[in-house]
N, C-alpha and C positions, 0 to 999 in steps of 0.2 A: 539656533539650526540643529544641531545634533539629537536635541530634544525632541522634535517637529519629526526628523528624520524616523527617530525610533515609535513613535505615535503612529506610525504611517504605516508600522510594520505588520503584517498579516499576521496575527493571531494563528497557530496550529496546534492541533494535537493529534499526534501521529498515534494509528492504530496498529499495531504490528506484531508477526510471529518470527524475531530476530533469527535465522537468516541472514546469510552472507550480503544479500542485496538490499536487505532490510537496513543492515549496519551502514553501508554505502549513503542509502537516502536518507539514515538518520544524519549520519557524518554531514553530509551536503546542505541537511537543512539547519545545522548550526554556523556551517560557514557560507550561508545565504543572507546577507542582509537585509533582504525583503522579508521575510520570516522570522517571527518568532515564537521557539517552542513552547507553549505553555502546560506539556501533559504527555507522557505515554501511556496509552492503554495495552495490553495484551492478550492475544487470543494463538488458539492452535492453530497450525500450519505447516510450515517447515518444521516445528517442533512442538511439544506437547505444551499447554497453557503455562505449567509452572516454569518448566524451562525458557518459555518466553519471557515471563517476568524476569527471573534470573539473567538471562542477557540482555535485557532491556536495561535493569539497575547496572550490569557490568558495562555496557555501553556509556551509560551517562556518567558512570566513574573514569573512563577515558576521556572523554571531553571536559571533565571537571565542572558538571553540571548536576552535582547529587542534591541541589535545592528543588529541581524539577520533579514533581511528583511522577510515580508510576502506578497506573491502578490496574490490578487484575482482572481478566476478563472471565470469559465463558469457559467452561472446559467442554465443554458439548454444545450440538447445534440448539437452535431455537425450536426443534422437535421433541430434545431431550435426548439425542443419540451422540453416544461417546465417539472423540476421535477415535476413529483406526489407522488411519493411513498418515504417516508423516513422511517427508522428504528426506530422511538421514543420508539416501545415496546421491544426493542432489548437494546437501548442505554440510554433511557431516553430522556425528552423534550428537555432539554439543551444538548442531545448528552454527556454529561458526567455524568452520574448516579443520575442526579434530585438534585445535591447538590450543587444548588445557587451558583454557583463559582463568584466571584468579577468580575464584568465589568473590561476589559483590558483600560488600560490608551493610549495604541498605537495604531496606525492605519496600515493600509496595505500600500504600496505604490502605487503610480499612475501606477504605469506598470500594466498591465495583467498577467495572470500568464504566459500566451503561450509566451507573450514578453518577459518576464524575463528569460522564460525557454531558447528562442532562444538567448539572450543577454551571456547568462552565457557560454551557448554551442562554442560561438564565442570568449568570454574573455578566456575561459581554453579547446580548440578543444582538444577531445580523452581525457579529463581528468573528466568530470562531468557524474555522475551517477545521474540519477533519478529515485527514488523508489517510483512509482504509487501503493499508497495505497487506493485508491477509482476510479472510472472512469474514461474512459481514455479520455477524452474530450480535457482536456489541452495540452495533449501532441499531441493529431490528430493534433489539432488546429495548434499547432508550426511547426507540418511537412507541413500545410498549408501555414503559413507564409512563410517558408524558406524551400524549397526542400531539401536542403542539410543537414537538421538539422539531419538526423539520420545519416550522416557520421560524423559530428562535435561533437554529444554527444558520450560517452564513452561507456555507457552501461544504457538498461533500466531493472528494475526489477519491475516486475508485480505482484500484490496481484490478482490475476481473474483466473478464470474459473473454472471445473468440469469435471476431467478427468477422464473419463470410472464410472462414477458414478452419483447420482442424486447432483442437484444443492440444492442451499439455499434457492433460493427465489420461484422456483416451481422444481418440476422434473427436467426439462432442464437446468434451468439456474443460476449460481452464481450471488451474485449483482452487482458486481463492473461490469461484464462484460455485462449483464441486464441492466444497467444502461445508456450505450451508446455503443450499438452492435456494430455501424457503424464505431464509434470511434476506439473501439477496434479490428476490423479486417484490419483498417489501420493503426495501430501501430501495429499487430501482421506482417504485410507485407511489413513495412517501410523498410528491408536490415540493422536494426541497430542492433547492439551486445543486445540481448533481454534472460533475464531468466525470468521464467514465475512459480510463486507457484502457485499452485491450493489447492481448498480447500478438494482434494483426499491426498494433505500433510498433510495440515492444522489440518484435523481434528485426524490427528494422534498425534498433538502436544496438549495434556489438563495438564490443570493448576486446580490443584485438591484443594477442599476444605480444606485441609492441608496445601498447598502451600500457600494459602490464609493468612491463621492464621501464618503462619510462616513472610508474609510481614507486615502484621496488628502488631507483636508485635517488628519488628524492629526498630533500629533508623534511618535508612535510608530516608530522606526526599522524594523521591519519592515512595520509598516502601508504607509509610505512606499514600500518595494521592490516588495512586494507589487503595490501600487496601480499603478508604472510596467510590471511583466511583466505584467500580467491585461489587457490592450488587446485584444491579440491573441488571449486565451482568450475573451473578452468578444464578438467578432466572429465567430470562429468559432461562437459558441453562437445569436445572432443568426441567423446565416445556416442552422446547420443545424438547429436545433429550433425557430426562431422565438419564441425567448423574451428577455425584456429582464433575461437575470442568466448566471448560470454554476451548472452540477451542480457540488456539491463533494464529489467521489469521495474523496480522499485525507485530508481533514480530517475525513470524517465515519468514514474506519475508523481514523483515529488515534483518534477519541473512543471508538470501541470499545475501545481499549487502556486510555485514561485514565481513564474514564467508563463501561463498559459497561451501567450504568442508564439510558442515554439512548436503549435500544434495547430493544425485544423480540425474541424470538429460538423459532424451533421447534428442533426438535432430529430429525435423523434422517440417514442416509445419503446422498452425495454422489459419483457417479460422473459420468465426464466422457467426451464421446463425441470419439473421437479419427481417424475419417475421415469421408469424404465431405463433402456440403454443409451437415452438422452439426456439422463438424468445431470442439470447444471449446463445445458445447452441456452448458450444467449439467445435470443432472437429481437431482431432491429426490425421496427416500423417506421419506413421515414416518413409515415402523415401524407404520400402523395397522393392516394386513392380514398374518397371517399366512401365508407362501406355501408351496405343499405341496411345491414341489421345488426343489434346490439348483442355483443359477444365481450368476452372477457379481456378484449383490448380497449373496449371502449371507453372512452372517456379518462383514460389514463392521463396522468403528467407526462410530460416528454422530459428528457435528459439531452445531455449533449456527449455525444461518443465521438472520442477523437479518430480521426481517419489519416491524417498524415503528420508528419514529424520531421524536423529540421533534425536528423539524427548527428549529421556532422557537429552540430554546432552543441548538442546535449550531449556528445562524448568529450567535445573540448572544454566545454564548463565544467563537466563534472571532474576531470582529470585537474584541469587548474587550480580548480577550488579544494579539490584533495593533496594536492602538491604545494599550495597555499597555506595550508592550516598550520 
């Protein structure tokens, strides 16, 4: 019976830029019997790619899963633009709350992130879910390498976009999409089974100061680790949003992979603006109108965009799983 349960676990690859809330999502995945993490791929975003790789290796050492491969991703956008902006004011200069982490002993594998994604999609056709927690460059590169990648990958769960609300980089754009709008547009229109979790949903999911105390006083290994690195993240949210808590972006997206029934979805076409002051803007077509002319929106595959979330349940499950680690 145990072997059967393991076989049914969803294979996931986490494409990540750790990142405080990335660390929470990664620990959550390892404490979730519904999924089996088969690899981490790294990308710029909260930190530069090289530091994202170091942090991913470190987090796997914390988990005690150094056997899981880490593949380093792109250092620049799909249009070969270097990463100019990192969110050190949100996550700390080390990406993990300025906690002076112990340098990891392990190294990334020789394969690039995009090559690793393509290989795993070929090895387990239809079985692998990629959880994209950063800019979507690596996934777009995988589509470039293998045009059939979108058919071979089981699912792509994306943290990205701000649907019908302001972004978090500027009023138009959310950070992950802003990091590589061209890659995002390529992924959104590739035809894979895609779930998109935007900040319109993740801003509904708040871990409070009381939840933080709960983690700090628990005996859970991951709870204690997370409570230490969260200080900088809480300070940022207090100042930027004037809330006594933090938005749980990455863990909420991870829950869309673990248990998609925690959210409801609208289906439609998503395109991304690539130029001007609206660069990174995600626009959703609900497909309720038949348009009379052929445009850049015509005949594009649809995706599922999260619109509501059981926020209380997401927070409770996250806190419980971290405390029980």
